[in-house]
LUMBADREN-87877 format. One line per 2 residues: their letters; for each residue x negated, y, z of N, C-alpha, C. Coordinates in nm, 3 decimals, decimal comma. Atoms other than C-alpha are relative to their C-alpha. Example, Ala and Ser with C-alpha at 12.3 -4.5 7.8 and 13.67 -1.06 7.14 Angstrom:
// LUMBADREN-87877
AS = -0,089/-0,119/0,000/-1,230/-0,450/0,780/-0,090/0,120/0,000 ~ 0,082/-0,119/-0,006/-1,367/-0,106/0,714/0,077/0,109/0,073 .
// end
This chain:
// LUMBADREN-87877
XX = -0,025/0,106/-0,097/-2,450/4,171/1,005/0,145/-0,047/-0,008 ~ -0,142/0,036/0,006/-2,071/4,186/0,978/0,033/-0,075/-0,128 .
XX = -0,025/0,070/0,125/-2,092/4,063/0,616/-0,056/-0,142/0,004 ~ 0,064/0,132/-0,006/-2,320/3,769/0,700/0,085/-0,098/0,081 .
XX = -0,075/0,089/-0,090/-2,101/3,630/0,980/0,114/-0,073/-0,071 ~ -0,106/0,073/0,071/-1,796/3,555/0,759/-0,055/-0,104/-0,098 .
XX = 0,059/0,096/0,093/-2,023/3,385/0,505/-0,044/-0,126/0,073 ~ 0,044/0,115/-0,080/-2,174/3,163/0,773/0,120/-0,082/0,046 .
XX = -0,120/0,069/-0,045/-1,829/3,082/0,906/0,064/-0,078/-0,114 ~ -0,059/0,069/0,116/-1,701/2,995/0,557/-0,082/-0,123/-0,037 .
XX = 0,087/0,113/0,030/-2,002/2,771/0,497/0,020/-0,113/0,101 ~ -0,021/0,100/-0,105/-1,946/2,596/0,829/0,133/-0,071/-0,019 .
XX = -0,131/0,060/0,023/-1,579/2,540/0,749/-0,003/-0,095/-0,119 ~ 0,011/0,086/0,118/-1,663/2,400/0,407/-0,075/-0,128/0,033 .
XX = 0,077/0,117/-0,039/-1,920/2,166/0,561/0,083/-0,093/0,087 ~ -0,085/0,081/-0,087/-1,674/2,050/0,826/0,105/-0,074/-0,083 .
XX = -0,099/0,063/0,088/-1,416/1,979/0,555/-0,063/-0,115/-0,078 ~ 0,071/0,104/0,075/-1,671/1,784/0,351/-0,034/-0,119/0,089 .
XX = 0,034/0,107/-0,094/-1,782/1,585/0,655/0,125/-0,081/0,037 ~ -0,124/0,069/-0,035/-1,421/1,503/0,743/0,046/-0,090/-0,114 .
XX = -0,036/0,085/0,113/-1,346/1,376/0,394/-0,091/-0,123/-0,007 ~ 0,094/0,113/0,000/-1,659/1,160/0,410/0,037/-0,100/0,109 .
XX = -0,042/0,088/-0,110/-1,535/1,023/0,743/0,120/-0,085/-0,042 ~ -0,117/0,074/0,047/-1,202/0,925/0,588/-0,041/-0,107/-0,102 .
XX = 0,042/0,096/0,102/-1,375/0,756/0,295/-0,080/-0,115/0,062 ~ 0,072/0,108/-0,068/-1,600/0,560/0,532/0,097/-0,100/0,062 .
XX = -0,101/0,091/-0,056/-1,290/0,419/0,699/0,045/-0,099/-0,107 ~ -0,039/0,090/0,108/-1,182/0,279/0,364/-0,110/-0,097/-0,036 .
XX = 0,112/0,086/0,037/-1,528/0,145/0,285/-0,020/-0,113/0,100 ~ 0,023/0,099/-0,105/-1,535/-0,041/0,616/0,122/-0,084/0,032 .
XX = -0,119/0,064/-0,055/-1,172/-0,138/0,674/0,109/-0,030/-0,103 ~ -0,108/0,022/0,097/-0,969/-0,144/0,350/0,014/-0,148/-0,031 .
XX = -0,027/0,143/0,012/-0,806/-0,476/0,271/-0,059/-0,064/-0,126 ~ 0,072/0,064/0,110/-1,006/-0,528/-0,048/-0,112/-0,090/0,053 .
XX = 0,104/0,081/-0,062/-1,261/-0,678/0,193/0,053/-0,132/0,057 ~ -0,057/0,122/-0,058/-1,020/-0,947/0,313/-0,026/-0,120/-0,091 .
XX = 0,030/0,117/0,084/-1,109/-1,300/0,196/0,116/-0,047/-0,086 ~ -0,111/0,042/0,085/-0,758/-1,356/0,063/-0,008/0,065/-0,138 .
XX = 0,011/-0,065/0,130/-0,818/-1,100/-0,209/-0,112/-0,060/-0,084 ~ 0,105/0,069/0,074/-1,144/-1,269/-0,303/0,051/-0,130/-0,059 .
XX = -0,058/0,126/0,047/-0,955/-1,597/-0,331/0,096/0,025/-0,116 ~ -0,100/-0,030/0,102/-0,673/-1,442/-0,533/-0,065/0,048/-0,130 .
XX = 0,059/-0,058/0,121/-0,884/-1,239/-0,774/-0,098/-0,094/-0,068 ~ 0,096/0,095/0,058/-1,133/-1,520/-0,823/0,063/-0,124/-0,058 .
XX = -0,068/0,116/0,057/-0,870/-1,769/-0,934/0,009/-0,118/0,095 ~ 0,001/0,110/-0,095/-0,890/-1,975/-0,616/0,133/-0,030/0,066 .
XX = -0,130/0,023/-0,061/-0,525/-1,948/-0,514/0,079/-0,104/-0,078 ~ -0,094/0,093/0,064/-0,283/-2,230/-0,584/0,123/0,079/-0,044 .
XX = -0,124/-0,070/0,038/0,046/-2,138/-0,754/0,087/0,038/0,119 ~ -0,083/-0,031/-0,116/0,223/-2,157/-0,418/-0,061/0,110/0,086 .
XX = 0,063/-0,109/-0,074/-0,032/-1,931/-0,252/0,024/0,134/-0,069 ~ -0,034/-0,122/0,073/0,024/-1,675/-0,527/0,144/0,039/0,028 .
XX = -0,142/-0,028/-0,026/0,400/-1,705/-0,473/0,019/0,056/0,141 ~ -0,011/-0,050/-0,137/0,360/-1,655/-0,099/-0,045/0,146/0,008 .
XX = 0,048/-0,139/0,004/0,160/-1,338/-0,166/0,104/0,091/-0,064 ~ -0,099/-0,082/0,070/0,423/-1,208/-0,410/0,121/0,025/0,091 .
XX = -0,117/-0,013/-0,088/0,707/-1,273/-0,163/-0,028/0,097/0,114 ~ 0,030/-0,083/-0,116/0,535/-1,107/0,131/-0,038/0,142/-0,037 .
XX = 0,035/-0,135/0,044/0,390/-0,815/-0,059/0,124/0,076/-0,044 ~ -0,124/-0,068/0,038/0,739/-0,743/-0,191/0,060/0,073/0,119 .
XX = -0,060/-0,065/-0,117/0,852/-0,664/0,162/-0,066/0,135/0,026 ~ 0,071/-0,128/-0,012/0,585/-0,396/0,180/0,045/0,096/-0,109 .
XX = -0,037/-0,087/0,112/0,671/-0,261/-0,166/0,140/0,059/0,020 ~ -0,137/-0,048/-0,007/1,042/-0,237/-0,098/0,020/0,092/0,120 .
XX = -0,011/-0,086/-0,118/0,982/-0,064/0,237/-0,062/0,138/-0,021 ~ 0,069/-0,127/0,021/0,764/0,215/0,095/0,098/0,115/-0,028 .
XX = -0,094/-0,112/0,018/1,057/0,426/-0,037/0,075/0,036/0,127 ~ -0,067/-0,030/-0,127/1,229/0,394/0,301/-0,093/0,077/0,092 .
XX = 0,099/-0,075/-0,077/0,909/0,509/0,468/-0,007/0,144/-0,048 ~ 0,010/-0,135/0,055/0,890/0,807/0,233/0,126/0,080/0,025 .
XX = -0,126/-0,070/-0,030/1,258/0,891/0,284/0,003/0,044/0,146 ~ 0,006/-0,037/-0,142/1,204/0,886/0,662/-0,091/0,120/0,019 .
XX = 0,092/-0,114/-0,008/0,911/1,121/0,617/0,067/0,128/-0,049 ~ -0,061/-0,120/0,059/1,103/1,361/0,393/0,113/0,055/0,086 .
XX = -0,111/-0,046/-0,083/1,395/1,375/0,636/-0,047/0,094/0,111 ~ 0,054/-0,085/-0,107/1,164/1,553/0,883/-0,073/0,122/-0,053 .
XX = 0,077/-0,108/0,060/0,999/1,791/0,638/0,090/0,120/-0,026 ~ -0,079/-0,122/0,020/1,131/2,147/0,646/-0,043/0,078/-0,123 .
XX = 0,051/-0,075/0,115/0,916/2,276/0,360/0,054/-0,057/-0,131 ~ -0,046/0,049/0,131/1,090/2,249/0,020/-0,115/-0,038/-0,092 .
XX = 0,114/0,030/0,086/0,750/2,253/-0,149/-0,056/-0,139/0,031 ~ 0,052/0,132/-0,037/0,631/1,949/0,046/0,099/-0,109/-0,037 .
XX = -0,100/0,100/0,040/0,959/1,764/-0,007/-0,003/-0,023/-0,150 ~ 0,001/0,011/0,146/0,943/1,837/-0,379/-0,121/-0,081/-0,047 .
XX = 0,122/0,072/0,039/0,587/1,708/-0,404/0,009/-0,147/0,040 ~ -0,004/0,138/-0,051/0,665/1,396/-0,201/0,107/-0,084/-0,069 .
XX = -0,116/0,071/0,055/0,988/1,305/-0,380/-0,039/-0,098/-0,111 ~ 0,038/0,087/0,111/0,809/1,152/-0,678/-0,044/-0,137/0,048 .
XX = 0,042/0,130/-0,053/0,677/0,875/-0,453/0,118/-0,096/0,008 ~ -0,120/0,083/-0,006/1,030/0,748/-0,400/0,041/-0,042/-0,141 .
XX = -0,037/0,030/0,137/1,104/0,770/-0,771/-0,097/-0,101/-0,063 ~ 0,098/0,095/0,054/0,782/0,583/-0,852/0,037/-0,143/0,037 .
XX = -0,034/0,136/-0,044/0,909/0,284/-0,653/0,144/-0,038/-0,034 ~ -0,141/0,032/0,023/1,287/0,305/-0,684/0,040/0,015/-0,146 .
XX = -0,032/-0,026/0,139/1,286/0,429/-1,043/0,083/0,126/-0,017 ~ -0,079/-0,117/0,036/1,452/0,719/-1,219/0,016/-0,005/-0,151 .
XX = -0,019/-0,003/0,145/1,545/0,819/-1,573/-0,134/-0,016/-0,071 ~ 0,123/0,024/0,075/1,278/0,678/-1,802/-0,107/-0,075/0,075 .
XX = 0,099/0,073/-0,080/1,101/0,488/-1,525/0,074/-0,106/0,081 ~ -0,072/0,107/-0,069/1,224/0,148/-1,407/-0,040/-0,012/0,146 .
XX = 0,043/0,001/-0,139/1,023/0,181/-1,087/-0,083/-0,121/0,037 ~ 0,092/0,104/-0,041/0,765/-0,026/-0,908/0,067/-0,123/0,057 .
XX = -0,068/0,116/-0,059/1,014/-0,249/-0,726/0,046/-0,095/-0,109 ~ -0,042/0,087/0,110/1,161/-0,378/-1,051/-0,120/-0,064/-0,070 .
XX = 0,119/0,058/0,061/0,814/-0,426/-1,194/-0,056/-0,113/0,087 ~ 0,047/0,107/-0,089/0,719/-0,629/-0,886/0,088/-0,125/-0,014 .
XX = -0,089/0,115/0,017/1,025/-0,850/-0,931/-0,025/-0,070/-0,133 ~ 0,039/0,065/0,126/0,913/-0,912/-1,288/-0,122/-0,090/0,022 .
XX = 0,112/0,086/-0,038/0,588/-1,044/-1,142/0,050/-0,124/0,072 ~ -0,057/0,114/-0,072/0,792/-1,264/-0,908/0,057/-0,103/-0,097 .
XX = -0,058/0,091/0,099/0,979/-1,411/-1,204/-0,109/-0,069/-0,080 ~ 0,109/0,058/0,080/0,654/-1,467/-1,394/-0,070/-0,114/0,074 .
XX = 0,065/0,108/-0,075/0,515/-1,683/-1,111/0,098/-0,111/0,036 ~ -0,096/0,109/-0,017/0,831/-1,895/-1,111/0,101/0,018/0,110 .
XX = -0,094/-0,024/-0,109/1,029/-1,735/-0,830/0,130/0,060/-0,052 ~ -0,128/-0,064/0,025/1,393/-1,636/-0,834/-0,009/0,143/0,053 .
XX = 0,015/-0,137/-0,049/1,377/-1,254/-0,817/0,105/0,039/0,103 ~ -0,102/-0,030/-0,102/1,703/-1,243/-0,621/-0,042/-0,053/0,137 .
XX = 0,050/0,054/-0,127/1,547/-1,466/-0,357/-0,108/0,091/0,057 ~ 0,107/-0,089/-0,047/1,241/-1,242/-0,336/0,059/0,129/0,054 .
XX = -0,062/-0,126/-0,041/1,458/-0,930/-0,313/0,078/-0,013/0,130 ~ -0,073/0,021/-0,125/1,653/-1,085/-0,025/-0,090/0,011/0,122 .
XX = 0,100/-0,005/-0,108/1,332/-1,086/0,185/0,020/-0,112/0,103 ~ -0,030/0,108/-0,095/1,453/-1,410/0,346/-0,126/-0,076/0,042 .
XX = 0,115/0,085/-0,031/1,118/-1,587/0,328/-0,122/0,073/0,050 ~ 0,115/-0,081/-0,042/0,896/-1,307/0,456/-0,053/-0,051/0,135 .
XX = 0,063/0,040/-0,126/0,649/-1,402/0,729/0,035/0,098/0,112 ~ -0,029/-0,092/-0,111/0,737/-1,261/1,074/-0,108/0,106/0,019 .
XX = 0,108/-0,097/-0,020/0,394/-1,096/1,101/0,000/0,107/-0,108 ~ -0,013/-0,099/0,107/0,443/-0,928/0,763/0,109/0,100/0,034 .
XX = -0,114/-0,086/-0,034/0,779/-0,795/0,874/-0,036/0,095/0,115 ~ 0,036/-0,083/-0,114/0,641/-0,670/1,205/-0,096/0,111/-0,041 .
XX = 0,100/-0,098/0,040/0,345/-0,495/1,042/0,062/0,111/-0,085 ~ -0,059/-0,099/0,090/0,546/-0,324/0,769/0,101/0,087/0,074 .
XX = -0,097/-0,078/-0,077/0,827/-0,221/1,003/-0,070/0,098/0,094 ~ 0,076/-0,090/-0,087/0,567/-0,075/1,238/-0,049/0,121/-0,078 .
XX = 0,046/-0,112/0,083/0,434/0,137/0,952/0,114/0,098/-0,028 ~ -0,115/-0,087/0,025/0,781/0,270/0,868/0,032/0,082/0,125 .
XX = -0,027/-0,072/-0,125/0,838/0,359/1,235/-0,108/0,104/0,028 ~ 0,112/-0,092/-0,023/0,495/0,520/1,256/0,021/0,130/-0,078 .
XX = -0,021/-0,118/0,085/0,571/0,755/0,967/0,122/0,078/0,046 ~ -0,122/-0,065/-0,047/0,915/0,827/1,109/-0,023/0,079/0,129 .
XX = 0,010/-0,054/-0,135/0,796/0,907/1,461/-0,122/0,088/0,027 ~ 0,123/-0,075/-0,026/0,444/1,050/1,440/0,005/0,138/-0,065 .
XX = 0,006/-0,133/0,060/0,339/1,400/1,338/-0,009/-0,011/-0,152 ~ 0,010/0,000/0,146/0,354/1,497/0,972/-0,144/-0,024/-0,044 .
XX = 0,140/0,021/0,035/-0,025/1,509/0,965/-0,036/-0,148/0,007 ~ 0,031/0,142/-0,013/-0,053/1,152/1,091/0,072/-0,082/-0,106 .
XX = -0,076/0,073/0,102/0,218/1,036/0,851/-0,066/0,010/-0,137 ~ 0,067/-0,017/0,129/0,042/1,183/0,549/-0,136/-0,068/0,000 .
XX = 0,132/0,062/-0,007/-0,299/1,065/0,665/0,008/-0,151/-0,014 ~ -0,015/0,146/0,010/-0,170/0,709/0,694/0,016/-0,045/-0,145 .
XX = -0,019/0,036/0,141/-0,087/0,718/0,323/-0,131/0,002/-0,079 ~ 0,123/-0,020/0,075/-0,449/0,786/0,230/-0,075/-0,129/-0,032 .
XX = 0,056/0,124/0,054/-0,525/0,418/0,181/0,007/0,000/-0,152 ~ -0,008/-0,012/0,146/-0,423/0,516/-0,173/-0,131/0,050/-0,061 .
XX = 0,133/-0,038/0,049/-0,772/0,665/-0,200/-0,074/-0,119/-0,058 ~ 0,079/0,118/0,032/-0,902/0,312/-0,232/0,075/-0,099/-0,089 .
XX = -0,084/0,095/0,073/-0,616/0,150/-0,425/-0,037/-0,018/-0,147 ~ 0,028/0,023/0,143/-0,717/0,215/-0,790/-0,106/-0,106/-0,026 .
XX = 0,107/0,098/0,022/-1,032/0,005/-0,755/0,053/-0,142/0,018 ~ -0,050/0,134/-0,022/-0,844/-0,293/-0,613/0,102/-0,038/-0,108 .
XX = -0,094/0,031/0,109/-0,571/-0,264/-0,880/-0,076/-0,041/-0,125 ~ 0,079/0,034/0,119/-0,832/-0,268/-1,156/-0,063/-0,138/0,014 .
XX = 0,060/0,132/-0,025/-1,008/-0,566/-0,998/0,105/-0,110/-0,008 ~ -0,107/0,099/0,001/-0,677/-0,746/-0,956/0,045/-0,030/-0,143 .
XX = -0,041/0,021/0,139/-0,574/-0,694/-1,317/-0,101/-0,089/-0,072 ~ 0,105/0,077/0,066/-0,906/-0,827/-1,440/-0,002/-0,145/0,049 .
XX = 0,008/0,135/-0,056/-0,909/-1,125/-1,204/0,121/-0,086/-0,035 ~ -0,120/0,077/0,031/-0,549/-1,230/-1,263/0,004/-0,037/-0,148 .
XX = 0,000/0,030/0,144/-0,581/-1,204/-1,642/-0,099/-0,112/-0,033 ~ 0,102/0,101/0,029/-0,893/-1,420/-1,636/0,036/-0,138/0,054 .
XX = -0,011/0,125/-0,075/-0,765/-1,687/-1,401/0,139/-0,063/0,009 ~ -0,135/0,053/-0,019/-0,387/-1,732/-1,417/0,082/0,012/-0,128 .
XX = -0,078/0,003/0,123/-0,155/-1,830/-1,700/0,117/0,098/0,002 ~ -0,116/-0,089/-0,007/0,131/-1,612/-1,573/-0,035/0,145/-0,030 .
XX = 0,042/-0,140/0,009/-0,074/-1,294/-1,607/0,004/0,050/-0,144 ~ -0,003/-0,068/0,130/0,009/-1,069/-1,904/0,042/0,145/0,025 .
XX = -0,032/-0,142/-0,016/0,099/-0,707/-1,970/0,131/0,022/0,075 ~ -0,130/-0,016/-0,066/0,456/-0,758/-1,851/-0,009/-0,031/0,149 .
XX = 0,004/0,040/-0,141/0,385/-0,941/-1,526/-0,092/0,089/0,084 ~ 0,094/-0,085/-0,073/0,100/-0,706/-1,432/0,030/0,148/-0,017 .
XX = -0,032/-0,140/0,028/0,280/-0,386/-1,527/0,003/0,085/0,126 ~ 0,001/-0,078/-0,124/0,315/-0,283/-1,162/-0,138/0,059/0,025 .
XX = 0,136/-0,045/-0,032/-0,062/-0,262/-1,117/-0,050/0,101/-0,103 ~ 0,044/-0,095/0,103/-0,124/-0,089/-1,449/0,063/0,138/0,022 .
XX = -0,068/-0,128/-0,023/0,134/0,177/-1,366/-0,059/0,072/0,120 ~ 0,057/-0,063/-0,118/-0,019/0,238/-1,024/-0,135/0,065/-0,028 .
XX = 0,127/-0,062/0,036/-0,350/0,321/-1,191/0,017/0,147/-0,036 ~ -0,025/-0,140/0,034/-0,190/0,643/-1,314/0,080/0,072/0,109 .
XX = -0,082/-0,064/-0,103/0,054/0,706/-1,026/-0,079/0,032/0,126 ~ 0,067/-0,016/-0,130/-0,173/0,660/-0,724/-0,095/0,120/0,004 .
XX = 0,091/-0,116/-0,008/-0,441/0,921/-0,816/0,073/0,132/0,019 ~ -0,079/-0,123/-0,016/-0,174/1,191/-0,844/0,044/0,016/0,145 .
XX = -0,048/-0,006/-0,138/-0,032/1,104/-0,503/-0,114/0,028/0,097 ~ 0,107/-0,012/-0,098/-0,364/1,076/-0,328/-0,070/0,136/-0,010 .
XX = 0,060/-0,133/0,013/-0,499/1,404/-0,469/0,079/0,101/0,083 ~ -0,083/-0,090/-0,080/-0,205/1,584/-0,313/-0,015/-0,030/0,148 .
XX = 0,006/0,037/-0,141/-0,215/1,388/0,013/-0,133/0,034/0,064 ~ 0,132/-0,029/-0,056/-0,589/1,426/0,062/-0,017/0,150/0,024 .
XX = 0,012/-0,146/-0,017/-0,580/1,802/0,005/0,086/0,048/0,117 ~ -0,090/-0,042/-0,107/-0,285/1,835/0,242/-0,061/-0,032/0,136 .
XX = 0,062/0,039/-0,126/-0,465/1,645/0,517/-0,123/0,087/0,029 ~ 0,119/-0,083/-0,020/-0,790/1,837/0,466/0,038/0,143/0,039 .
XX = -0,044/-0,136/-0,032/-0,599/2,166/0,480/0,057/0,011/0,141 ~ -0,074/-0,010/-0,126/-0,398/2,082/0,791/-0,074/-0,059/0,120 .
XX = 0,082/0,052/-0,111/-0,652/1,887/0,998/-0,112/0,100/0,026 ~ 0,093/-0,113/-0,010/-0,821/2,213/1,092/-0,065/0,014/0,137 .
XX = 0,072/0,005/-0,128/-0,944/2,119/1,440/-0,057/-0,140/0,016 ~ 0,059/0,132/-0,024/-1,156/1,834/1,569/0,105/-0,098/0,051 .
XX = -0,105/0,086/-0,053/-0,855/1,698/1,756/0,091/-0,051/-0,111 ~ -0,087/0,042/0,111/-0,639/1,693/1,443/-0,073/-0,094/-0,095 .
XX = 0,077/0,092/0,084/-0,917/1,529/1,245/-0,006/-0,139/0,062 ~ -0,001/0,129/-0,068/-0,936/1,255/1,506/0,136/-0,069/-0,017 .
XX = -0,134/0,057/0,018/-0,559/1,206/1,482/0,017/-0,057/-0,141 ~ -0,013/0,045/0,139/-0,575/1,179/1,103/-0,083/-0,125/-0,025 .
XX = 0,086/0,117/0,018/-0,864/0,934/1,114/0,062/-0,124/0,065 ~ -0,065/0,113/-0,067/-0,680/0,714/1,365/0,123/-0,046/-0,078 .
XX = -0,115/0,038/0,081/-0,372/0,723/1,143/-0,042/-0,085/-0,120 ~ 0,049/0,078/0,114/-0,572/0,598/0,847/-0,047/-0,138/0,045 .
XX = 0,041/0,130/-0,055/-0,724/0,323/1,062/0,123/-0,086/0,027 ~ -0,124/0,075/-0,025/-0,374/0,222/1,171/0,053/-0,060/-0,130 .
XX = -0,053/0,050/0,127/-0,268/0,190/0,807/-0,086/-0,114/-0,055 ~ 0,083/0,111/0,046/-0,569/-0,025/0,719/0,029/-0,125/0,083 .
XX = -0,037/0,114/-0,083/-0,472/-0,247/1,013/0,130/-0,064/-0,048 ~ -0,127/0,051/0,052/-0,119/-0,278/0,872/-0,024/-0,088/-0,122 .
XX = 0,028/0,076/0,122/-0,255/-0,395/0,537/-0,076/-0,128/0,031 ~ 0,082/0,117/-0,035/-0,511/-0,630/0,692/0,085/-0,106/0,070 .
XX = -0,084/0,095/-0,074/-0,252/-0,788/0,924/0,087/-0,082/-0,094 ~ -0,082/0,074/0,095/-0,036/-0,884/0,627/-0,080/-0,113/-0,065 .
XX = 0,083/0,103/0,064/-0,323/-1,073/0,465/-0,043/-0,107/0,101 ~ 0,028/0,100/-0,104/-0,419/-1,240/0,794/0,117/-0,097/0,014 .
XX = -0,118/0,084/-0,013/-0,062/-1,367/0,817/0,010/-0,097/-0,118 ~ -0,002/0,087/0,118/-0,076/-1,502/0,461/-0,104/-0,111/0,012 .
XX = 0,109/0,097/-0,011/-0,408/-1,672/0,525/0,035/-0,111/0,099 ~ -0,032/0,099/-0,102/-0,292/-1,843/0,841/0,113/-0,093/-0,039 .
XX = -0,117/0,080/0,035/0,035/-1,964/0,694/-0,022/-0,086/-0,124 ~ 0,005/0,068/0,129/-0,068/-2,068/0,343/-0,140/-0,041/-0,046 .
XX = 0,136/0,040/0,037/-0,448/-2,110/0,336/-0,057/-0,088/0,111 ~ 0,058/0,076/-0,111/-0,596/-2,215/0,670/0,040/0,064/0,133 .
XX = -0,021/0,146/0,000/-0,476/-2,370/0,895/0,123/-0,045/-0,078 ~ -0,119/0,040/0,076/-0,162/-2,363/0,679/0,119/-0,026/0,090 .
XX = -0,110/0,017/-0,095/0,082/-2,326/0,967/0,109/0,102/-0,034 ~ -0,109/-0,088/0,042/0,404/-2,182/0,823/0,099/0,016/0,115 .
XX = -0,092/-0,018/-0,113/0,620/-2,027/1,097/0,145/-0,025/-0,040 ~ -0,141/0,023/0,030/0,991/-2,106/1,123/0,063/0,120/-0,071 .
XX = -0,071/-0,105/0,073/1,203/-1,911/0,877/-0,075/0,059/-0,116 ~ 0,078/-0,053/0,111/0,918/-1,822/0,643/0,013/-0,091/-0,122 .
XX = -0,011/0,074/0,125/0,905/-1,932/0,281/-0,080/-0,129/0,004 ~ 0,064/0,130/0,014/0,824/-2,298/0,223/-0,009/-0,031/-0,148 .
XX = 0,012/0,031/0,143/0,687/-2,402/-0,118/0,114/-0,089/-0,049 ~ -0,115/0,069/0,057/0,971/-2,520/-0,337/0,129/0,078/0,017 .
XX = -0,118/-0,082/-0,021/1,224/-2,273/-0,200/-0,003/0,121/-0,094 ~ -0,011/-0,126/0,072/1,351/-1,976/-0,398/-0,057/-0,001/-0,140 .
XX = 0,057/0,009/0,133/1,237/-2,103/-0,736/0,104/0,035/-0,107 ~ -0,090/-0,040/0,108/1,384/-1,970/-1,059/0,067/-0,120/-0,064 .
XX = -0,059/0,117/0,065/1,438/-2,318/-1,203/0,109/-0,062/0,086 ~ -0,105/0,052/-0,088/1,644/-2,416/-0,897/0,130/0,077/-0,021 .
XX = -0,120/-0,079/0,025/1,883/-2,129/-0,965/0,063/-0,039/-0,133 ~ -0,051/0,037/0,132/1,913/-2,229/-1,330/0,072/-0,134/0,005 .
X = -0,063/0,132/-0,011/1,997/-2,586/-1,231/0,135/0,010/0,068 .
// end
């Protein structure tokens, strides 16, 4: 009897872990921003050059904020093992020896679509809603529990599929698309799985009560909302109704040819 009880308990724990992972994956299936109509427009070749530029400008604000989010997270981590594992995320974006980093690769995309990379890096033309959403994510990771902070990063579970779809769609539909301009997405195909394997295991290991699992699930939902809000802002400003708020990028601004002139 005493030998059977631990086996039953272990089976129950394994089932609970499996059910929790399935719950997290359902959140992505239902709420990830690959479902947003802007991505259908972009990947299907339906975006005008200026709509592509608006996406590049606003997505840059998210990209350049990710290392700051990760640095804020690491500043609260007492475990050297966790800091060591997380550090590569900053290097993936900021760069290190032998790796130019995702931010520079994104600016190469900006240049390919005709934008002045210095203008994009200034973040001057970012939509207010983009700025609010991304800044909220950085604060969330800084202020919430470590479990919630790591769980919020698990949108990376769903990223490889959208990167692959984006590469295919952009190559088929836009003249600017080539190996150089799309290098950010190709690199993420190898970087993201490494990060998410670690993050998912960490969340599954540490969300060991129903309450903690609820916290982690809500954190992931929050992150999907952050991503969705950015695309809603793009759609409203540059697709329909096309109402660009004061201070946001206006087509014709920040162009590479203007700097050359």
